[in-house]
N, C-alpha and C positions, 0 to 999 in steps of 0.2 A: 749684125752689120751696122745698126745705128750706134750700138755701144762702141764699136770699133771706131766709128767716125767721130763720136763725142770724145773718146779717149785720145784720139789723135789730135783733136783740136785743143782740149782743155787739159790742164795739168792735174795731177792728183788732188791738190789742195782746192782747186776750183771745183773739181767734181764733188768733193765732200761738202763744200758750201752750198752747192745746188741741191744736194740731197737733203740737207738740214732745212733749207728754205722750203722745200716741198713738204716736209713733215710739219712744219709750223703753219702752213697754209691750210692744212686739212681741217682743223677745228673751225676756222672762219668760214670755210665753204659749207661745213655741216650746219651752221646757224642760218644760212640763207635759204630762200625758198628753193625746193627741188626744181632742177631744170627740166625734168621730164613732165612736170605738171603743165597742162595747157593753160594759156593765158585767159581763156574764156571761162575757166572753172573757178575764178576768184569768188569767194562767198560774199554775201551781202553784209551790211553793217549789223543787222539784227542777229544773223546766224553767227557772225564773228563774236559778238558780245556774249551769246549763249555758250559758244564753245570755250570762250575765255573763262567763263564762270565755272564750267564743268571740268575743264582741264586744269591741272596744277600748273602754276607759273614756273617756268624753267629759268634757272639762273646760270648762265655760262655753259660751257660745254660739259660741266660736271653733272648736269641734270637737276633733280629736285633738291639735292643737298650740295651747297657750295661751301667748302671749307674756307674759302677766301671771300666771305660775304662782305659786301660793301656797306658803308655807313648808312646809305639811303635805305638799303634793304632792311637793316636792323631797325632803323627808326620807323619804317612802315609797320613792322611787327610789334615794336615796343610801345608806340603811341596809343593804340587802343587799350593796351594793358594799363598804361598810366592813367588814361581816362577812367577806366573802371576802378582803379585804386583810389583816384580822387573822389569819385562818387561814393565809394565805400567809406572813405574817411568822413565825408559829409554826413552820410547816414549814421555812422558811429557817433559823430559829434551831436547830431540831433537826438539820438537815443540817450546819450549821456546827459544832455540838457533836460530831456523829458524825465529821466530817472531822478535827476537832481531836483526838479520841480516837484515831482510826486513825493520824493523823500521829505522835502521841505514842508509840503502841505500836510503830509502824514505826521511829521514831528510837531507842527503847530496844532494839529487836531488832538494829538496825544497830550500835549501840554495843556491845551484848553480843557480836555476831559479830566486831566489830573487836577487842575485847578478847581473845576466844578466839583469833583469828588471830595477834595480837601474842604471846600466851603460847605458841602453837604454834611461831611463828618463833623465839622465844627458846629454847624447848626444843630445836628442831632445831639452832640454832647451838651450844648447849651440847653436844648429842650429837655434832655434827661435831667440836668441839674435843676432846671426850673420845676420839673415834675417832682423830683425828690424833695425840693424845698416846699412845694405846694402840699405834698403828702405829709411832710412833717408839720406844716402849719395846720393842715386839716386834722391831724391827730391831736395837736395841742388844743385846737378849737373844740374838738370833740371832748377832750378831757375837761376843758373849762365848762362846756355845756353840761356835761355830767355833774360836775361840781356845783354848777349853778342850779341844776335841777334838784340835786340833793338839798342844797340850801333852801331853795324855794319850797321844796316839799316839807322841810322841817320847820318852816316859819310858823305854821299854824299848829304844830304839834308841841303844845306846852305841857309841862308836868309840874305838879306842886313840889316846892322845895321846903318852905317853912310857913308858919302861920303865927300871927300875933293877935291877941284879943285885948282891945283897949276898952276899959270900963269908964263910963261917965257917971258922976254923982250929982244929983240935983237936977233941976229943970233946965238950967242953962248949959249950952254945949261948951263947957270950959274944961281944958285938959289939965289934969292934975300933974303933980311932979312925977308920980309913978308912970302915968301915961306918956309923958314926954320922954322919960327914960326908955320906955319900950320903943318908941318911935326912933330915938337916937341910935339904939342898938340895931334896929332894922336898917336904917340908912347906912350905918357903918358896914354892915354885911353886904350891902349892894355895891360897895366901892370896887371898881374894876370889872363889873359884870356888864354884859350886853345881852340884848335879846330877852329881856324880862319884862313882865308886866305885874302890876299890883292890883289885885281884885279887892275892892273895898265894899263890904256889906255892912250896912248900918241897921240896927234893930232897936226899936223903942216900943214900950207898952202904949196902949191906946188903940181904940177902935177907929177904923177908917182913916180919914185924912189927918187926924190928930197924931197918930203914931207915925205916919209917913213923913209929915213935916218935921217932927222931932228927930227922926232918924236921918233925914236929909241934912239938917243943921249939924249933926254930929259928924257925918261923913265929910262935909265941907270943912269942918274944923281940922280934921285929920289931914286932909289933902293940903290945906293952907299951910299947916305947920311943916310938912315934908317939902313943899316947894320953897317956902321962904327961908327955912333954917338949913336945909340940906340940898337944895337945888335939884330935887328930883323932877325930871321932865313931866309936864302935865299929861302928855300923850301916853305915858307909861302907867297911868292910874285910871282905872275904870271903877266907878262907884255906882251903887244902887241903894236907894232908900226903901227898905222892905217893911218898915213898921213892925207889926207883930205877925207878919206872914210866916215866920218860921214855925209858929205853933201849928199851922194847918198842914205843914209838910211832915210832921212827926206824929205817928199814931199814938194817941193817948197822951200827947204832950199838953202841958198846962200853958196858959197864956204867958207871953213874955212879960217878965217883971223887971229885968235889968236893962239898963241903957248901955248897949255894947256895940262896938265897931270891930268887926273881924277883918283883918288884913292878911291876905294870902299871897305869898310870892310864887309866881309861875315863871318857868324858864323853858327855853327850847335849845336846839343844838347850837344856836348862835350865842348862847350865854356863857360859853367856855371862856374863862379868864385868859387874857392875852398879855 
């Protein structure tokens, strides 16, 4: 009956427009508060905030998912993510700086340790070289000490090389031509020799001091000739005046009758000609 009244009043086009307007008004009515809820049942602010936290936010009449999301809605959800990304970038930057700092300190420490190791190696090589040189020096010194010991040990070890007997005639200690020839030959044989000594023993007849004094004058005459004529060092000649003492050293020997000076050449290892 109502339909008939509406159709009688409105044309078909007007009726279609009314139906379309009714369909578009339904979503707007759905977003409003239900009319059947009593006015006194409005929740308090605290309960409203709790419910808003517990219930998901609705966007438009499509419910939880709105395919036609607004820019504000997108910013509300993207902004926290941007903040977290910014914080993550800051953390990564700090970590990179820390890693770079640690790497720099580690590199400096390694370089310092390598430098110290190189210096220690050079010091060890230098010490080894000094030790080798010291060892060589010690060996050389030991060899020289041994050589010196052998030399010193051979200084007092003399052995007889030759002997000359010079005879004096008459009471005065005068060298004859034959005696001078003997001394000349002895001095020529000593040329180039080292480490030798001449033992000069003078014998003369006569008891007691008479024979000793006579033999002493003969020994002095022989030494004087060798020093003045052939430059034989005095320290290489050792003389003794025995008088007639030789007769007492020989069993059954007769008293000394001849006036004789016996000269014996003694050499040691230092006497090798150079």
